[in-house]
N, CA, C and O atoms as a GROMACS GRO file, in nm:
protein
  516
    1LYS      N    1   2.418  -0.807   0.617
    1LYS     CA    2   2.362  -0.680   0.573
    1LYS      C    3   2.440  -0.633   0.450
    1LYS      O    4   2.563  -0.634   0.449
    2PHE      N    5   2.367  -0.592   0.346
    2PHE     CA    6   2.428  -0.548   0.221
    2PHE      C    7   2.392  -0.402   0.198
    2PHE      O    8   2.274  -0.368   0.191
    3THR      N    9   2.493  -0.317   0.186
    3THR     CA   10   2.470  -0.173   0.178
    3THR      C   11   2.514  -0.118   0.042
    3THR      O   12   2.620  -0.153  -0.009
    4CYS      N   13   2.432  -0.032  -0.014
    4CYS     CA   14   2.463   0.035  -0.140
    4CYS      C   15   2.571   0.140  -0.113
    4CYS      O   16   2.556   0.225  -0.025
    5HIS      N   17   2.679   0.135  -0.190
    5HIS     CA   18   2.788   0.231  -0.170
    5HIS      C   19   2.756   0.368  -0.231
    5HIS      O   20   2.830   0.464  -0.210
    6LEU      N   21   2.646   0.378  -0.306
    6LEU     CA   22   2.609   0.505  -0.369
    6LEU      C   23   2.511   0.587  -0.285
    6LEU      O   24   2.514   0.710  -0.288
    7CYS      N   25   2.424   0.519  -0.209
    7CYS     CA   26   2.323   0.594  -0.134
    7CYS      C   27   2.305   0.545   0.010
    7CYS      O   28   2.220   0.596   0.083
    8ASP      N   29   2.383   0.446   0.051
    8ASP     CA   30   2.380   0.392   0.188
    8ASP      C   31   2.253   0.318   0.225
    8ASP      O   32   2.232   0.289   0.343
    9ARG      N   33   2.167   0.285   0.129
    9ARG     CA   34   2.050   0.204   0.162
    9ARG      C   35   2.096   0.062   0.189
    9ARG      O   36   2.186   0.011   0.123
   10SER      N   37   2.033  -0.004   0.287
   10SER     CA   38   2.075  -0.139   0.327
   10SER      C   39   1.969  -0.242   0.295
   10SER      O   40   1.849  -0.214   0.293
   11PHE      N   41   2.017  -0.364   0.270
   11PHE     CA   42   1.929  -0.476   0.237
   11PHE      C   43   1.975  -0.599   0.314
   11PHE      O   44   2.093  -0.613   0.346
   12THR      N   45   1.881  -0.689   0.342
   12THR     CA   46   1.916  -0.812   0.414
   12THR      C   47   1.958  -0.923   0.318
   12THR      O   48   2.018  -1.022   0.360
   13GLU      N   49   1.925  -0.907   0.190
   13GLU     CA   50   1.957  -1.009   0.090
   13GLU      C   51   2.043  -0.949  -0.021
   13GLU      O   52   2.021  -0.835  -0.062
   14LYS      N   53   2.139  -1.026  -0.070
   14LYS     CA   54   2.229  -0.980  -0.177
   14LYS      C   55   2.151  -0.951  -0.305
   14LYS      O   56   2.179  -0.851  -0.373
   15TRP      N   57   2.052  -1.036  -0.340
   15TRP     CA   58   1.976  -1.015  -0.463
   15TRP      C   59   1.901  -0.882  -0.459
   15TRP      O   60   1.884  -0.817  -0.562
   16ALA      N   61   1.856  -0.841  -0.340
   16ALA     CA   62   1.783  -0.714  -0.328
   16ALA      C   63   1.878  -0.596  -0.355
   16ALA      O   64   1.838  -0.499  -0.419
   17LEU      N   65   2.001  -0.605  -0.306
   17LEU     CA   66   2.100  -0.501  -0.336
   17LEU      C   67   2.130  -0.499  -0.486
   17LEU      O   68   2.140  -0.391  -0.545
   18ASN      N   69   2.144  -0.616  -0.546
   18ASN     CA   70   2.170  -0.622  -0.691
   18ASN      C   71   2.058  -0.554  -0.770
   18ASN      O   72   2.085  -0.478  -0.863
   19ASN      N   73   1.933  -0.582  -0.734
   19ASN     CA   74   1.820  -0.516  -0.801
   19ASN      C   75   1.825  -0.365  -0.777
   19ASN      O   76   1.801  -0.287  -0.869
   20HIS      N   77   1.854  -0.325  -0.655
   20HIS     CA   78   1.861  -0.183  -0.621
   20HIS      C   79   1.967  -0.112  -0.704
   20HIS      O   80   1.945   0.001  -0.749
   21MET      N   81   2.082  -0.174  -0.725
   21MET     CA   82   2.190  -0.111  -0.801
   21MET      C   83   2.147  -0.076  -0.942
   21MET      O   84   2.198   0.018  -1.002
   22LYS      N   85   2.052  -0.151  -0.997
   22LYS     CA   86   2.001  -0.122  -1.132
   22LYS      C   87   1.930   0.013  -1.136
   22LYS      O   88   1.922   0.075  -1.242
   23LEU      N   89   1.878   0.059  -1.022
   23LEU     CA   90   1.817   0.192  -1.016
   23LEU      C   91   1.921   0.300  -1.046
   23LEU      O   92   1.893   0.399  -1.113
   24HIS      N   93   2.043   0.278  -0.995
   24HIS     CA   94   2.150   0.376  -1.015
   24HIS      C   95   2.205   0.371  -1.157
   24HIS      O   96   2.242   0.474  -1.214
   25THR      N   97   2.210   0.252  -1.216
   25THR     CA   98   2.268   0.238  -1.350
   25THR      C   99   2.165   0.263  -1.460
   25THR      O  100   2.200   0.288  -1.574
   26GLY      N  101   2.036   0.255  -1.423
   26GLY     CA  102   1.930   0.270  -1.523
   26GLY      C  103   1.904   0.142  -1.601
   26GLY      O  104   1.826   0.141  -1.696
   27GLU      N  105   1.970   0.034  -1.561
   27GLU     CA  106   1.955  -0.094  -1.631
   27GLU      C  107   1.814  -0.149  -1.611
   27GLU      O  108   1.763  -0.154  -1.498
   28LYS      N  109   1.751  -0.190  -1.721
   28LYS     CA  110   1.619  -0.254  -1.716
   28LYS      C  111   1.624  -0.374  -1.809
   28LYS      O  112   1.580  -0.367  -1.924
   29PRO      N  113   1.676  -0.486  -1.758
   29PRO     CA  114   1.704  -0.600  -1.845
   29PRO      C  115   1.582  -0.683  -1.886
   29PRO      O  116   1.594  -0.766  -1.977
   30PHE      N  117   1.467  -0.663  -1.824
   30PHE     CA  118   1.350  -0.745  -1.855
   30PHE      C  119   1.258  -0.670  -1.949
   30PHE      O  120   1.193  -0.573  -1.911
   31LYS      N  121   1.254  -0.717  -2.074
   31LYS     CA  122   1.179  -0.648  -2.179
   31LYS      C  123   1.044  -0.716  -2.202
   31LYS      O  124   1.035  -0.838  -2.203
   32CYS      N  125   0.941  -0.636  -2.221
   32CYS     CA  126   0.809  -0.689  -2.252
   32CYS      C  127   0.814  -0.751  -2.392
   32CYS      O  128   0.866  -0.690  -2.486
   33THR      N  129   0.760  -0.871  -2.404
   33THR     CA  130   0.764  -0.941  -2.533
   33THR      C  131   0.636  -0.924  -2.614
   33THR      O  132   0.623  -0.982  -2.721
   34TRP      N  133   0.544  -0.844  -2.564
   34TRP     CA  134   0.420  -0.819  -2.638
   34TRP      C  135   0.454  -0.741  -2.766
   34TRP      O  136   0.530  -0.644  -2.760
   35PRO      N  137   0.398  -0.784  -2.881
   35PRO     CA  138   0.429  -0.712  -3.006
   35PRO      C  139   0.393  -0.564  -2.992
   35PRO      O  140   0.289  -0.530  -2.936
   36THR      N  141   0.476  -0.480  -3.041
   36THR     CA  142   0.462  -0.333  -3.042
   36THR      C  143   0.482  -0.267  -2.905
   36THR      O  144   0.470  -0.145  -2.895
   37CYS      N  145   0.511  -0.344  -2.800
   37CYS     CA  146   0.535  -0.283  -2.669
   37CYS      C  147   0.685  -0.272  -2.648
   37CYS      O  148   0.759  -0.369  -2.670
   38HIS      N  149   0.730  -0.157  -2.605
   38HIS     CA  150   0.874  -0.134  -2.589
   38HIS      C  151   0.914  -0.111  -2.443
   38HIS      O  152   1.024  -0.061  -2.418
   39TYR      N  153   0.828  -0.146  -2.348
   39TYR     CA  154   0.860  -0.125  -2.207
   39TYR      C  155   0.965  -0.225  -2.160
   39TYR      O  156   0.968  -0.339  -2.206
   40SER      N  157   1.051  -0.182  -2.070
   40SER     CA  158   1.146  -0.271  -2.003
   40SER      C  159   1.142  -0.244  -1.854
   40SER      O  160   1.098  -0.138  -1.809
   41PHE      N  161   1.189  -0.343  -1.778
   41PHE     CA  162   1.171  -0.338  -1.633
   41PHE      C  163   1.296  -0.381  -1.559
   41PHE      O  164   1.382  -0.451  -1.612
   42LEU      N  165   1.302  -0.337  -1.436
   42LEU     CA  166   1.412  -0.366  -1.346
   42LEU      C  167   1.410  -0.512  -1.302
   42LEU      O  168   1.515  -0.575  -1.289
   43THR      N  169   1.290  -0.566  -1.279
   43THR     CA  170   1.277  -0.703  -1.229
   43THR      C  171   1.182  -0.785  -1.316
   43THR      O  172   1.097  -0.730  -1.387
   44ALA      N  173   1.199  -0.916  -1.309
   44ALA     CA  174   1.111  -1.006  -1.384
   44ALA      C  175   0.967  -0.995  -1.333
   44ALA      O  176   0.873  -1.002  -1.412
   45SER      N  177   0.951  -0.979  -1.203
   45SER     CA  178   0.814  -0.972  -1.149
   45SER      C  179   0.743  -0.846  -1.196
   45SER      O  180   0.623  -0.849  -1.221
   46ALA      N  181   0.815  -0.735  -1.207
   46ALA     CA  182   0.753  -0.611  -1.258
   46ALA      C  183   0.712  -0.629  -1.404
   46ALA      O  184   0.608  -0.580  -1.446
   47MET      N  185   0.795  -0.699  -1.481
   47MET     CA  186   0.762  -0.724  -1.621
   47MET      C  187   0.638  -0.814  -1.631
   47MET      O  188   0.551  -0.790  -1.716
   48LYS      N  189   0.629  -0.916  -1.546
   48LYS     CA  190   0.512  -1.005  -1.548
   48LYS      C  191   0.384  -0.929  -1.512
   48LYS      O  192   0.280  -0.948  -1.573
   49ASP      N  193   0.394  -0.842  -1.411
   49ASP     CA  194   0.279  -0.760  -1.374
   49ASP      C  195   0.236  -0.674  -1.492
   49ASP      O  196   0.116  -0.665  -1.522
   50HIS      N  197   0.331  -0.613  -1.560
   50HIS     CA  198   0.300  -0.530  -1.677
   50HIS      C  199   0.237  -0.614  -1.788
   50HIS      O  200   0.139  -0.571  -1.850
   51TYR      N  201   0.291  -0.733  -1.812
   51TYR     CA  202   0.242  -0.818  -1.922
   51TYR      C  203   0.093  -0.848  -1.906
   51TYR      O  204   0.021  -0.861  -2.005
   52ARG      N  205   0.049  -0.859  -1.782
   52ARG     CA  206  -0.094  -0.886  -1.757
   52ARG      C  207  -0.183  -0.772  -1.805
   52ARG      O  208  -0.302  -0.794  -1.830
   53THR      N  209  -0.128  -0.651  -1.821
   53THR     CA  210  -0.210  -0.542  -1.875
   53THR      C  211  -0.244  -0.569  -2.021
   53THR      O  212  -0.345  -0.521  -2.071
   54HIS      N  213  -0.159  -0.646  -2.088
   54HIS     CA  214  -0.187  -0.682  -2.228
   54HIS      C  215  -0.285  -0.799  -2.236
   54HIS      O  216  -0.375  -0.799  -2.320
   55THR      N  217  -0.267  -0.899  -2.150
   55THR     CA  218  -0.348  -1.021  -2.158
   55THR      C  219  -0.483  -1.007  -2.088
   55THR      O  220  -0.576  -1.082  -2.117
   56GLY      N  221  -0.493  -0.912  -1.996
   56GLY     CA  222  -0.617  -0.897  -1.920
   56GLY      C  223  -0.628  -0.995  -1.805
   56GLY      O  224  -0.731  -0.999  -1.736
   57GLU      N  225  -0.524  -1.076  -1.782
   57GLU     CA  226  -0.527  -1.173  -1.672
   57GLU      C  227  -0.537  -1.100  -1.538
   57GLU      O  228  -0.463  -1.005  -1.511
   58LYS      N  229  -0.629  -1.147  -1.454
   58LYS     CA  230  -0.648  -1.087  -1.322
   58LYS      C  231  -0.652  -1.199  -1.219
   58LYS      O  232  -0.759  -1.246  -1.179
   59SER      N  233  -0.534  -1.239  -1.176
   59SER     CA  234  -0.526  -1.356  -1.089
   59SER      C  235  -0.510  -1.322  -0.941
   59SER      O  236  -0.491  -1.413  -0.859
   60PHE      N  237  -0.516  -1.194  -0.904
   60PHE     CA  238  -0.505  -1.156  -0.764
   60PHE      C  239  -0.645  -1.126  -0.710
   60PHE      O  240  -0.702  -1.022  -0.739
   61LEU      N  241  -0.698  -1.221  -0.631
   61LEU     CA  242  -0.838  -1.215  -0.588
   61LEU      C  243  -0.853  -1.171  -0.443
   61LEU      O  244  -0.778  -1.214  -0.356
   62CYS      N  245  -0.952  -1.086  -0.420
   62CYS     CA  246  -0.987  -1.044  -0.285
   62CYS      C  247  -1.071  -1.154  -0.220
   62CYS      O  248  -1.171  -1.197  -0.277
   63ASP      N  249  -1.029  -1.198  -0.102
   63ASP     CA  250  -1.102  -1.304  -0.033
   63ASP      C  251  -1.229  -1.252   0.035
   63ASP      O  252  -1.308  -1.332   0.086
   64LEU      N  253  -1.249  -1.121   0.036
   64LEU     CA  254  -1.368  -1.065   0.100
   64LEU      C  255  -1.483  -1.039   0.003
   64LEU      O  256  -1.600  -1.055   0.039
   65CYS      N  257  -1.450  -0.999  -0.120
   65CYS     CA  258  -1.559  -0.961  -0.211
   65CYS      C  259  -1.545  -1.017  -0.353
   65CYS      O  260  -1.635  -0.999  -0.435
   66GLY      N  261  -1.435  -1.084  -0.382
   66GLY     CA  262  -1.419  -1.142  -0.515
   66GLY      C  263  -1.356  -1.050  -0.618
   66GLY      O  264  -1.342  -1.089  -0.734
   67PHE      N  265  -1.318  -0.927  -0.580
   67PHE     CA  266  -1.248  -0.837  -0.672
   67PHE      C  267  -1.129  -0.910  -0.731
   67PHE      O  268  -1.059  -0.983  -0.661
   68ALA      N  269  -1.105  -0.890  -0.860
   68ALA     CA  270  -0.989  -0.950  -0.925
   68ALA      C  271  -0.900  -0.839  -0.979
   68ALA      O  272  -0.944  -0.752  -1.053
   69GLY      N  273  -0.772  -0.845  -0.941
   69GLY     CA  274  -0.675  -0.746  -0.987
   69GLY      C  275  -0.566  -0.810  -1.069
   69GLY      O  276  -0.538  -0.929  -1.054
   70GLY      N  277  -0.507  -0.733  -1.155
   70GLY     CA  278  -0.400  -0.784  -1.241
   70GLY      C  279  -0.264  -0.785  -1.174
   70GLY      O  280  -0.173  -0.852  -1.223
   71THR      N  281  -0.249  -0.713  -1.063
   71THR     CA  282  -0.121  -0.708  -0.992
   71THR      C  283  -0.144  -0.716  -0.842
   71THR      O  284  -0.253  -0.689  -0.793
   72ARG      N  285  -0.038  -0.755  -0.770
   72ARG     CA  286  -0.044  -0.756  -0.625
   72ARG      C  287  -0.074  -0.615  -0.574
   72ARG      O  288  -0.150  -0.596  -0.478
   73HIS      N  289  -0.013  -0.517  -0.639
   73HIS     CA  290  -0.033  -0.377  -0.600
   73HIS      C  291  -0.180  -0.337  -0.612
   73HIS      O  292  -0.233  -0.269  -0.524
   74ALA      N  293  -0.246  -0.378  -0.719
   74ALA     CA  294  -0.388  -0.345  -0.737
   74ALA      C  295  -0.472  -0.407  -0.625
   74ALA      O  296  -0.564  -0.344  -0.574
   75LEU      N  297  -0.440  -0.530  -0.588
   75LEU     CA  298  -0.513  -0.596  -0.480
   75LEU      C  299  -0.486  -0.528  -0.346
   75LEU      O  300  -0.578  -0.510  -0.265
   76THR      N  301  -0.362  -0.489  -0.321
   76THR     CA  302  -0.328  -0.419  -0.197
   76THR      C  303  -0.407  -0.289  -0.186
   76THR      O  304  -0.463  -0.258  -0.081
   77LYS      N  305  -0.411  -0.212  -0.295
   77LYS     CA  306  -0.488  -0.087  -0.296
   77LYS      C  307  -0.637  -0.115  -0.273
   77LYS      O  308  -0.702  -0.044  -0.197
   78HIS      N  309  -0.689  -0.219  -0.338
   78HIS     CA  310  -0.830  -0.254  -0.323
   78HIS      C  311  -0.863  -0.291  -0.178
   78HIS      O  312  -0.965  -0.247  -0.125
   79ARG      N  313  -0.779  -0.370  -0.114
   79ARG     CA  314  -0.806  -0.416   0.022
   79ARG      C  315  -0.822  -0.301   0.121
   79ARG      O  316  -0.889  -0.314   0.222
   80ARG      N  317  -0.759  -0.188   0.091
   80ARG     CA  318  -0.772  -0.072   0.179
   80ARG      C  319  -0.917  -0.024   0.187
   80ARG      O  320  -0.954   0.041   0.285
   81GLN      N  321  -0.998  -0.054   0.087
   81GLN     CA  322  -1.140  -0.018   0.093
   81GLN      C  323  -1.208  -0.095   0.205
   81GLN      O  324  -1.299  -0.043   0.270
   82HIS      N  325  -1.164  -0.218   0.228
   82HIS     CA  326  -1.224  -0.301   0.334
   82HIS      C  327  -1.167  -0.266   0.471
   82HIS      O  328  -1.241  -0.261   0.570
   83THR      N  329  -1.037  -0.242   0.478
   83THR     CA  330  -0.972  -0.222   0.608
   83THR      C  331  -0.980  -0.078   0.656
   83THR      O  332  -0.969  -0.051   0.776
   84GLY      N  333  -0.999   0.016   0.563
   84GLY     CA  334  -0.998   0.157   0.600
   84GLY      C  335  -0.858   0.212   0.621
   84GLY      O  336  -0.842   0.327   0.662
   85GLU      N  337  -0.757   0.130   0.592
   85GLU     CA  338  -0.617   0.175   0.609
   85GLU      C  339  -0.589   0.294   0.517
   85GLU      O  340  -0.625   0.294   0.399
   86LYS      N  341  -0.523   0.394   0.574
   86LYS     CA  342  -0.483   0.513   0.497
   86LYS      C  343  -0.336   0.542   0.530
   86LYS      O  344  -0.307   0.625   0.616
   87PRO      N  345  -0.246   0.472   0.461
   87PRO     CA  346  -0.104   0.482   0.499
   87PRO      C  347  -0.033   0.609   0.452
   87PRO      O  348   0.079   0.636   0.495
   88PHE      N  349  -0.095   0.688   0.367
   88PHE     CA  350  -0.030   0.807   0.313
   88PHE      C  351  -0.080   0.930   0.388
   88PHE      O  352  -0.196   0.970   0.372
   89LYS      N  353   0.007   0.989   0.469
   89LYS     CA  354  -0.033   1.096   0.561
   89LYS      C  355   0.032   1.229   0.524
   89LYS      O  356   0.149   1.234   0.484
   90CYS      N  357  -0.045   1.335   0.537
   90CYS     CA  358   0.004   1.470   0.512
   90CYS      C  359   0.083   1.518   0.634
   90CYS      O  360   0.040   1.500   0.748
   91ASP      N  361   0.201   1.579   0.610
   91ASP     CA  362   0.282   1.630   0.722
   91ASP      C  363   0.228   1.763   0.776
   91ASP      O  364   0.270   1.807   0.883
   92GLU      N  365   0.136   1.826   0.704
   92GLU     CA  366   0.092   1.959   0.744
   92GLU      C  367  -0.047   1.962   0.809
   92GLU      O  368  -0.084   2.062   0.871
   93CYS      N  369  -0.123   1.855   0.794
   93CYS     CA  370  -0.256   1.850   0.856
   93CYS      C  371  -0.292   1.704   0.883
   93CYS      O  372  -0.208   1.616   0.868
   94ASN      N  373  -0.416   1.677   0.921
   94ASN     CA  374  -0.452   1.540   0.957
   94ASN      C  375  -0.506   1.460   0.839
   94ASN      O  376  -0.564   1.353   0.860
   95PHE      N  377  -0.488   1.507   0.716
   95PHE     CA  378  -0.534   1.434   0.599
   95PHE      C  379  -0.456   1.304   0.585
   95PHE      O  380  -0.335   1.300   0.604
   96ALA      N  381  -0.528   1.196   0.551
   96ALA     CA  382  -0.466   1.067   0.523
   96ALA      C  383  -0.540   1.006   0.405
   96ALA      O  384  -0.659   1.030   0.386
   97SER      N  385  -0.468   0.926   0.326
   97SER     CA  386  -0.525   0.872   0.204
   97SER      C  387  -0.488   0.727   0.182
   97SER      O  388  -0.392   0.676   0.240
   98THR      N  389  -0.566   0.661   0.099
   98THR     CA  390  -0.538   0.522   0.063
   98THR      C  391  -0.432   0.512  -0.047
   98THR      O  392  -0.373   0.406  -0.066
   99THR      N  393  -0.408   0.623  -0.120
   99THR     CA  394  -0.310   0.619  -0.229
   99THR      C  395  -0.215   0.738  -0.225
   99THR      O  396  -0.250   0.846  -0.176
  100GLN      N  397  -0.096   0.717  -0.277
  100GLN     CA  398   0.004   0.823  -0.286
  100GLN      C  399  -0.045   0.935  -0.378
  100GLN      O  400  -0.022   1.053  -0.350
  101SER      N  401  -0.114   0.899  -0.487
  101SER     CA  402  -0.159   1.002  -0.581
  101SER      C  403  -0.262   1.095  -0.517
  101SER      O  404  -0.263   1.215  -0.546
  102HIS      N  405  -0.348   1.042  -0.432
  102HIS     CA  406  -0.444   1.128  -0.362
  102HIS      C  407  -0.374   1.223  -0.265
  102HIS      O  408  -0.412   1.339  -0.252
  103LEU      N  409  -0.269   1.173  -0.198
  103LEU     CA  410  -0.193   1.259  -0.109
  103LEU      C  411  -0.121   1.369  -0.188
  103LEU      O  412  -0.120   1.485  -0.146
  104THR      N  413  -0.062   1.334  -0.300
  104THR     CA  414   0.006   1.433  -0.385
  104THR      C  415  -0.090   1.542  -0.426
  104THR      O  416  -0.057   1.661  -0.421
  105ARG      N  417  -0.210   1.503  -0.468
  105ARG     CA  418  -0.312   1.600  -0.507
  105ARG      C  419  -0.352   1.689  -0.388
  105ARG      O  420  -0.365   1.810  -0.403
  106HIS      N  421  -0.370   1.628  -0.271
  106HIS     CA  422  -0.407   1.703  -0.151
  106HIS      C  423  -0.301   1.806  -0.114
  106HIS      O  424  -0.335   1.918  -0.076
  107LYS      N  425  -0.174   1.771  -0.125
  107LYS     CA  426  -0.066   1.861  -0.083
  107LYS      C  427  -0.069   1.993  -0.158
  107LYS      O  428  -0.014   2.093  -0.111
  108ARG      N  429  -0.131   1.995  -0.274
  108ARG     CA  430  -0.141   2.119  -0.352
  108ARG      C  431  -0.224   2.225  -0.279
  108ARG      O  432  -0.208   2.344  -0.305
  109VAL      N  433  -0.310   2.182  -0.189
  109VAL     CA  434  -0.388   2.277  -0.109
  109VAL      C  435  -0.291   2.360  -0.024
  109VAL      O  436  -0.312   2.480  -0.004
  110HIS      N  437  -0.185   2.296   0.025
  110HIS     CA  438  -0.088   2.365   0.110
  110HIS      C  439   0.013   2.445   0.028
  110HIS      O  440   0.054   2.554   0.069
  111THR      N  441   0.054   2.392  -0.087
  111THR     CA  442   0.158   2.459  -0.166
  111THR      C  443   0.101   2.568  -0.257
  111THR      O  444   0.172   2.659  -0.299
  112GLY      N  445  -0.029   2.556  -0.288
  112GLY     CA  446  -0.090   2.652  -0.380
  112GLY      C  447  -0.067   2.616  -0.526
  112GLY      O  448  -0.111   2.688  -0.615
  113GLU      N  449   0.001   2.504  -0.551
  113GLU     CA  450   0.027   2.462  -0.689
  113GLU      C  451  -0.105   2.429  -0.758
  113GLU      O  452  -0.189   2.357  -0.703
  114LYS      N  453  -0.123   2.482  -0.878
  114LYS     CA  454  -0.242   2.454  -0.958
  114LYS      C  455  -0.196   2.417  -1.099
  114LYS      O  456  -0.194   2.502  -1.189
  115PRO      N  457  -0.159   2.291  -1.118
  115PRO     CA  458  -0.097   2.252  -1.245
  115PRO      C  459  -0.193   2.236  -1.363
  115PRO      O  460  -0.149   2.226  -1.477
  116TYR      N  461  -0.322   2.234  -1.336
  116TYR     CA  462  -0.419   2.213  -1.444
  116TYR      C  463  -0.474   2.348  -1.489
  116TYR      O  464  -0.542   2.417  -1.413
  117ARG      N  465  -0.444   2.384  -1.612
  117ARG     CA  466  -0.480   2.516  -1.664
  117ARG      C  467  -0.581   2.504  -1.778
  117ARG      O  468  -0.573   2.413  -1.861
  118CYS      N  469  -0.673   2.597  -1.780
  118CYS     CA  470  -0.770   2.604  -1.889
  118CYS      C  471  -0.698   2.657  -2.013
  118CYS      O  472  -0.624   2.755  -2.005
  119PRO      N  473  -0.719   2.592  -2.129
  119PRO     CA  474  -0.651   2.639  -2.251
  119PRO      C  475  -0.710   2.768  -2.307
  119PRO      O  476  -0.650   2.831  -2.394
  120TRP      N  477  -0.829   2.810  -2.258
  120TRP     CA  478  -0.896   2.927  -2.314
  120TRP      C  479  -0.894   3.050  -2.224
  120TRP      O  480  -0.920   3.161  -2.269
  121CYS      N  481  -0.863   3.031  -2.094
  121CYS     CA  482  -0.860   3.147  -2.004
  121CYS      C  483  -0.752   3.127  -1.899
  121CYS      O  484  -0.672   3.034  -1.910
  122ASP      N  485  -0.748   3.212  -1.799
  122ASP     CA  486  -0.644   3.206  -1.696
  122ASP      C  487  -0.678   3.114  -1.579
  122ASP      O  488  -0.602   3.107  -1.482
  123TYR      N  489  -0.790   3.044  -1.586
  123TYR     CA  490  -0.830   2.956  -1.476
  123TYR      C  491  -0.730   2.842  -1.460
  123TYR      O  492  -0.683   2.784  -1.558
  124SER      N  493  -0.698   2.809  -1.334
  124SER     CA  494  -0.616   2.691  -1.304
  124SER      C  495  -0.672   2.624  -1.180
  124SER      O  496  -0.744   2.685  -1.101
  125ALA      N  497  -0.638   2.495  -1.163
  125ALA     CA  498  -0.697   2.417  -1.054
  125ALA      C  499  -0.595   2.319  -0.995
  125ALA      O  500  -0.496   2.285  -1.059
  126TYR      N  501  -0.624   2.276  -0.871
  126TYR     CA  502  -0.541   2.176  -0.803
  126TYR      C  503  -0.555   2.039  -0.868
  126TYR      O  504  -0.462   1.958  -0.866
  127ASP      N  505  -0.671   2.014  -0.926
  127ASP     CA  506  -0.705   1.881  -0.975
  127ASP      C  507  -0.768   1.893  -1.112
  127ASP      O  508  -0.823   1.998  -1.147
  128TRP      N  509  -0.761   1.787  -1.190
  128TRP     CA  510  -0.823   1.782  -1.321
  128TRP      C  511  -0.975   1.779  -1.303
  128TRP      O  512  -1.026   1.696  -1.227
  129VAL      N  513  -1.046   1.867  -1.371
  129VAL     CA  514  -1.192   1.874  -1.354
  129VAL      C  515  -1.260   1.814  -1.474
  129VAL      O  516  -1.382   1.810  -1.480
   0.00000   0.00000   0.00000
């Protein structure tokens, strides 16, 4: 077991702790090589996923419907349409969502936060309209 001395998070593999430590240092050693792109990443796999946004490569295929995604994450999100899985749950009500961003938007109903403001009047909303 490998434990971070800064936040006590534990890992079963040394390489995972090493990657985690980069979060604390801000180190992002993997740079996108696409001309004019200045993004850098914590891991090589994150950089490869990003690079596909430039090339348009979509090699992650859904075995149920043929959907093609550019990242494992995109395919995981897509598969929830088939499974009905809603892993993001509200602590204040029975709302559940397929994505973190939908849950974040929903939570504004409870907090009253309305971050989207009309530039011409005092109207504000929970969500972009």
